[in-house]
C-alpha positions, -999 to 999 in steps of 0.1 A, spaced: -317 -599 874 -302 -607 839 -283 -581 824 -281 -585 787 -249 -578 770 -254 -555 738 -238 -556 706 -224 -524 699 -231 -506 667 -211 -474 675 -177 -498 682 -181 -515 641 -162 -504 616 -179 -493 586 -182 -523 571 -195 -544 599 -216 -520 606 -241 -525 569 -232 -565 581 -255 -555 615 -282 -534 598 -285 -563 569 -302 -594 570 -281 -623 571 -272 -632 536 -282 -602 516 -251 -585 518 -235 -575 483 -210 -548 482 -202 -525 453 -169 -509 445 -154 -531 474 -118 -530 483 -109 -555 459 -116 -535 428 -91 -512 445 -110 -473 434 -86 -453 459 -83 -410 451 -57 -402 428 -49 -374 451 -38 -385 482 -2 -401 474 11 -367 457 9 -351 490 24 -381 510 -5 -396 524 -12 -438 518 -44 -441 501 -73 -468 509 -90 -491 486 -117 -486 492 -113 -447 496 -130 -452 532 -167 -456 520 -186 -489 520 -215 -492 497 -239 -525 497 -272 -538 483 -295 -560 506 -322 -565 524 -334 -549 559 -361 -574 576 -369 -580 539 -367 -544 519 -347 -538 498 -321 -512 506 -287 -495 497 -266 -489 528 -237 -463 525 -215 -466 554 -184 -438 562 -154 -453 578 -138 -426 600 -105 -441 608 -96 -435 575 -89 -397 573 -116 -391 597 -143 -400 572 -135 -371 551 -153 -368 514 -129 -367 486 -132 -374 451 -135 -411 448 -153 -422 482 -180 -382 474 -184 -401 438 -193 -441 455 -221 -419 478 -234 -394 452 -235 -425 426 -254 -449 448 -278 -424 456 -287 -415 418 -285 -452 405 -312 -461 434 -334 -426 423 -334 -444 391 -346 -476 403 -374 -458 422 -383 -443 395 -390 -472 376 -409 -483 402 -390 -499 426 -389 -498 464 -355 -495 478 -347 -480 507 -319 -458 511 -293 -458 548 -265 -429 551 -240 -442 582 -221 -407 590 -191 -409 608 -173 -381 592 -157 -347 596 -171 -336 560 -149 -326 532 -117 -345 533 -96 -310 531 -66 -328 512 -91 -323 486 -109 -294 486 -138 -287 460 -139 -325 451 -157 -330 480 -173 -300 480 -190 -308 447 -194 -343 458 -215 -332 485 -235 -309 468 -243 -338 442 -251 -361 473 -278 -335 485 -290 -331 452 -297 -371 449 -317 -369 486 -341 -346 478 -349 -361 444 -349 -394 465 -370 -378 488 -403 -376 471 -406 -414 464 -384 -433 497 -377 -423 530 -338 -415 531 -330 -426 563 -294 -409 582 -281 -427 608 -251 -408 634 -245 -436 656 -208 -423 672 -169 -422 670 -166 -391 651 -206 -378 637 -216 -359 611 -195 -322 604 -192 -299 575 -213 -306 549 -221 -338 555 -245 -328 584 -261 -307 557 -268 -340 540 -281 -356 572 -301 -323 578 -316 -334 541 -326 -369 553 -361 -380 562 -354 -391 597 -323 -390 619 -313 -414 643 -287 -413 671 -272 -427 697 -259 -407 726 -223 -410 713 -232 -393 682 -230 -357 672 -244 -336 650 -233 -302 636 -219 -280 609 -190 -265 621 -161 -292 646 -150 -277 682 -117 -272 670 -127 -248 637 -152 -227 659 -122 -226 680 -99 -215 653 -124 -190 637 -136 -175 664 -117 -185 701 -117 -201 730 -142 -183 747 -168 -193 721 -163 -226 723 -136 -251 740 -127 -275 718 -116 -295 749 -145 -295 770 -163 -329 761 -195 -320 782 -199 -291 764 -195 -304 729 -220 -335 740 -245 -307 756 -246 -287 725 -245 -313 694 -246 -351 710 -276 -374 703 -296 -369 735 -297 -329 729 -302 -328 687 -333 -354 696 -344 -334 722 -342 -302 706 -361 -311 675 -328 -321 652 -333 -356 652 -357 -383 653 -348 -409 673 -321 -419 700 -312 -451 703 -292 -474 727 -259 -482 714 -269 -517 702 -268 -536 668 -305 -550 670 -317 -516 683 -304 -496 660 -319 -518 627 -351 -518 643 -355 -479 645 -340 -483 610 -366 -503 602 -395 -482 617 -383 -457 596 -389 -478 566 -425 -487 577 -433 -449 579 -437 -453 617 -412 -423 626 -413 -402 595 -428 -365 603 -431 -336 586 -394 -326 569 -373 -304 590 -366 -287 558 -398 -275 556 -406 -270 593 -397 -230 582 -423 -213 600 -418 -230 634 -378 -228 633 -382 -190 628 -405 -194 662 -376 -207 675 -352 -183 666 -378 -154 672 -378 -166 708 -337 -161 711 -325 -131 726 -287 -135 717 -276 -113 741 -280 -132 774 -269 -169 782 -285 -199 759 -282 -231 777 -292 -269 760 -320 -271 783 -334 -237 775 -332 -249 733 -346 -277 746 -380 -267 766 -383 -236 739 -383 -266 707 -414 -278 728 -429 -246 732 -426 -237 698 -459 -232 675 -469 -236 639 -474 -199 634 -446 -180 619 -435 -150 633 -431 -115 629 -407 -105 606 -378 -106 623 -362 -79 608 -366 -56 576 -340 -38 550 -350 -6 564 -338 -12 598 -309 -30 588 -271 -21 591 -260 -32 560 -226 -23 546 -213 -20 512 -198 -55 497 -198 -75 463 -229 -96 469 -248 -60 484 -232 -38 449 -242 -68 424 -279 -73 436 -285 -37 435 -269 -34 401 -290 -64 388 -323 -57 401 -324 -21 388 -359 -6 400 -369 -35 413 -380 -29 453 -370 -50 476 -392 -75 494 -372 -95 516 -380 -93 557 -342 -98 563 -315 -72 561 -288 -100 553 -307 -120 526 -318 -94 498 -346 -104 481 -364 -92 443 -388 -100 417 -378 -85 385 -367 -93 347 -338 -104 327 -345 -99 287 -379 -117 287 -377 -139 319 -390 -134 352 -367 -137 377 -360 -137 414 -327 -125 431 -313 -134 464 -283 -117 481 -268 -129 514 -255 -94 525 -234 -81 559 -255 -69 582 -234 -52 606 -267 -50 633 -276 -88 628 -295 -104 654 -266 -132 655 -230 -111 660 -217 -141 645 -232 -135 611 -222 -96 604 -200 -99 585 -217 -116 554 -217 -158 569 -246 -177 565 -265 -181 597 -294 -194 612 -321 -163 602 -304 -162 565 -307 -203 561 -342 -203 567 -350 -165 553 -335 -178 519 -353 -212 523 -381 -199 529 -378 -169 492 -374 -198 474 -400 -219 485 -424 -189 481 -413 -189 440 -422 -225 443 -455 -216 454 -463 -188 441 -458 -203 403 -468 -237 406 -494 -227 377 -475 -205 355 -447 -196 343 -415 -210 363 -396 -177 371 -360 -183 376 -341 -177 407 -306 -161 409 -284 -166 435 -260 -137 436 -229 -149 458 -202 -134 477 -203 -151 511 -170 -158 532 -183 -191 551 -211 -199 574 -215 -184 612 -188 -199 636 -202 -198 673 -220 -218 703 -254 -202 695 -249 -214 661 -242 -253 666 -268 -254 699 -295 -240 670 -290 -260 646 -269 -239 616 -266 -274 598 -309 -275 598 -307 -241 586 -281 -245 556 -305 -279 545 -333 -256 545 -322 -236 520 -304 -267 500 -339 -284 500 -355 -253 486 -330 -244 454 -328 -280 449 -367 -284 449 -371 -250 431 -349 -267 402 -366 -300 404 -398 -280 403 -390 -270 366 -374 -237 380 -342 -226 363 -316 -219 394 -284 -197 383 -259 -192 407 -236 -160 401 -204 -157 422 -193 -123 416 -170 -130 453 -163 -154 478 -179 -188 477 -169 -205 509 -180 -236 525 -210 -244 540 -220 -212 528 -218 -219 493 -232 -255 496 -261 -233 505 -264 -207 483 -253 -216 451 -241 -248 450 -276 -264 443 -281 -243 409 -284 -258 373 -257 -235 359 -227 -215 376 -214 -184 364 -181 -166 383 -158 -135 371 -126 -141 364 -110 -120 393 -89 -124 422 -113 -116 445 -132 -148 435 -119 -175 457 -140 -211 459 -132 -234 488 -143 -254 520 -125 -234 545 -105 -208 555 -66 -212 553 -55 -209 585 -86 -234 596 -79 -257 569 -36 -258 581 -52 -265 613 -74 -296 606 -47 -314 585 -18 -303 605 2 -282 580 19 -250 579 1 -223 559 36 -226 535 28 -267 530 -9 -260 525 1 -236 498 29 -260 483 -1 -290 480 -25 -266 456 3 -268 427 -4 -307 431 -43 -309 436 -55 -280 419 -90 -288 438 -75 -274 470 -65 -242 454 -85 -211 463 -86 -189 428 -112 -197 404 -91 -203 376 -82 -236 395 -120 -246 403 -127 -241 366 -104 -272 357 -131 -289 379 -156 -283 349 -187 -271 370 -186 -234 359 -212 -226 332 -191 -192 326 -160 -177 334 -166 -142 324 -140 -115 320 -134 -80 316 -161 -72 342 -151 -47 370 -161 -67 404 -162 -39 428 -178 -7 406 -193 -20 378 -215 -3 360 -241 -7 330 -223 -26 309 -208 -47 336 -243 -49 342 -255 -61 309 -224 -81 302 -234 -105 336 -273 -100 322 -268 -119 291 -245 -142 301 -274 -150 331 -295 -152 303 -278 -181 280 -277 -200 315 -308 -199 315 -317 -203 273 -296 -237 281 -312 -251 311 -343 -247 289 -327 -266 259 -316 -296 283 -341 -297 306 -321 -320 329 -335 -312 363 -303 -329 380 -267 -319 385 -251 -339 362 -242 -317 337 -212 -308 359 -196 -338 346 -208 -339 310 -181 -307 299 -151 -311 282 -136 -297 315 -144 -321 338 -137 -353 314 -102 -345 328 -109 -326 359 -134 -352 378 -125 -384 356 -123 -403 385 -165 -389 398 -169 -401 360 -154 -430 366 -168 -445 397 -201 -440 387 -197 -461 355 -181 -491 374 -211 -489 399 -235 -491 371 -221 -519 357 -219 -534 388 -254 -523 402 -279 -551 389 
């Protein structure tokens, strides 16, 4: 028997992976190393930048199909997404979308090898990932968007959410796909929750074979360039694209409904439960009456803004009500603490498994109900300390629950619903990406308790190998690393930052102030009529705060055709 020697896809660098996927002679790189578009935020922190900022973008053909392939280089900053690298990805996808709208058929392929947001650029990465996600959701109306997770690092953090948005995900056994990295879970929840040194545990939870067998990836391939190219081509021709995972709300709720978090849960059990899933949504997992709601800014503002409108949610931690602001119909959605949450890691207001699918369901319901009538505004009330960190959360695909919420909010925006995020509290990490960042307009209170960031300070210090003091010092060089809302405002993404409002104990006057701001935001959306997130790059503050994001897009457009 002759054993064929295969060419490894995993061992290739980012550029070699694209060359392996594209037909010979069709590779044309955009904003390559010779263009020298480096991150402007690394040298001030003593970090040597890279001339392509760790992302390779190339146009070409895959078995003669026009394609745009985006590949992330894990050897630079762990594949972390900063301002320039994020703008390259988002900008390329946005240009592909324009081409598809003109009737062309260019298919995007994203090769993930990333730990998520580059913590040294923090909120730049957060904004970029929101824009990448928005482009993927829009593109899927025209062509399949293909995600490839080969190995080395994998797809983590906010980029795991973007992977969950893809039409199909292809993985090798070496690949890993999860919202929270093992080290971060260990930092946030302790070694008993997840031992980051236990390699069999890691791959048994989030590895390619497990993800494919438990419904979170579509194709498992051997580590071979030709087999990877064939798998990508099979998605392009429609052979491997099923109903989008983000739309399978009933199936995933059924899976979660069958779980008893008080009992041990193994990878084999999740595989078995996924195979037994059905298409019938479960009975209500909970109701507002039987939860353990505790006071917090999200709950306080939800109750104040909804007035006498009844709660209509079916989960204590996801509060939903339909009301009216001025003459506009609105749906309020807030994620709040629930001390009796079925999943203990989501009891303090974290955005967890149940929360992601519940938010998606209530937004999708509004889209369906308003299909032939007035498009009510969706108001996301944001006070989320983080996503839920835990073993069960990763095993059961918290990244996919987050992706479902992202897809729902983006779909509402694309369907003509004004989506407004009101931030009276914390807006952290994957929780904010899932609940708030897809809004047409962002409104925040100017208050010390309003924070925007990608990770807790303790975890950020551990991942970047800095002390807390060093981390604080770095924020003075790069405002996007800071947690306070005044620093976030400098990036230009806010529609308004509201002064003189009592954040913790608001009264009727405070409520009326926010009503007026929401009305202004809705009117601005309707006047502008853009359904994407491009307005965040057109504000006077963005001109300086996100200058690199704007310039990268301009240069990509020049080189596109």
